[in-house]
C-alpha positions in Angstrom: -27.9 -16.0 56.3 -30.9 -13.8 57.8 -34.3 -14.7 57.3 -37.1 -12.6 58.9 -40.6 -14.2 59.4 -42.1 -11.8 56.9 -39.7 -13.0 54.0 -40.7 -16.4 54.8 -44.1 -15.9 54.4 -43.6 -14.4 50.4 -41.6 -17.7 49.7 -43.2 -20.3 47.1 -44.2 -23.3 48.7 -41.9 -25.8 47.5 -38.4 -24.1 48.8 -40.2 -23.4 52.3 -40.7 -27.5 52.0 -37.0 -27.8 51.2 -36.1 -25.6 54.3 -38.1 -27.4 56.5 -36.4 -30.6 55.6 -32.9 -28.8 56.1 -34.1 -28.0 58.9 -35.4 -31.1 60.3 -32.4 -32.9 59.0 -30.0 -30.1 61.3 -32.3 -31.0 63.8 -32.0 -34.8 63.8 -28.1 -34.9 63.2 -28.0 -32.4 66.9 -30.3 -34.9 68.7 -28.2 -37.7 67.1 -25.1 -36.2 68.7 -26.1 -35.9 72.1 -27.6 -39.8 72.7 -25.0 -42.0 74.7 -23.9 -45.1 72.3 -26.0 -47.6 72.3 -24.2 -51.3 71.8 -25.4 -55.3 71.5 -26.1 -55.9 75.2 -26.9 -52.9 76.4 -30.4 -53.1 78.3 -33.1 -50.1 77.3 -36.2 -49.5 77.2 -39.1 -47.3 74.9 -42.4 -46.3 74.6 -44.2 -48.7 72.4 -47.4 -46.5 73.0 -48.4 -43.7 75.5 -49.0 -46.3 78.6 -47.3 -48.8 77.0 -43.1 -49.7 77.9 -41.3 -51.9 76.3 -37.7 -53.4 77.8 -35.3 -55.7 76.7 -31.5 -56.4 75.7 -30.2 -55.1 72.0 -28.9 -58.5 70.1 -28.0 -56.2 67.1 -27.6 -52.9 65.8 -27.2 -50.9 62.9 -25.9 -47.2 62.3 -29.8 -46.3 62.4 -31.6 -49.0 64.3 -31.0 -51.7 66.8 -33.1 -55.0 67.6 -34.3 -55.8 70.9 -35.1 -58.9 72.6 -37.8 -58.4 74.5 -37.8 -59.1 78.2 -40.9 -56.9 79.9 -43.7 -55.3 78.6 -45.5 -52.8 80.8 -48.7 -50.9 81.1 -52.1 -51.2 79.2 -51.9 -51.8 75.4 -55.5 -52.1 73.4 -55.4 -54.2 70.1 -58.2 -55.6 67.9 -59.3 -58.8 69.2 -59.0 -60.7 65.6 -55.1 -59.7 66.3 -54.8 -61.9 69.5 -54.0 -65.8 69.6 -55.7 -67.2 73.1 -52.9 -69.0 75.1 -54.7 -70.2 78.1 -58.4 -69.0 79.4 -58.9 -67.7 82.8 -61.4 -69.3 85.2 -64.9 -68.2 84.3 -66.1 -65.6 87.0 -70.0 -66.4 87.7 -70.6 -62.5 88.3 -69.8 -61.8 84.3 -72.0 -63.9 83.0 
């Protein structure tokens, strides 16, 4: 099956969406095939957000997901104040007041 750009432009949107989903699935399968297997006990890292990396040990897994016991988080992470629990206070710096 050969499809050029001109014939794609004339296809109805639902047909293009179906093609896009098929292509995304093929690309995801290819990416999965090139990844090394991850097992319980492996040390892994991932980007939580840009600029914030989490490291930990795999404690459980399924075919598509892993459960990680986090051992180290590095970087800067911004979060709403209302979602933070204060564990201990820093000494008051008189210059900040």
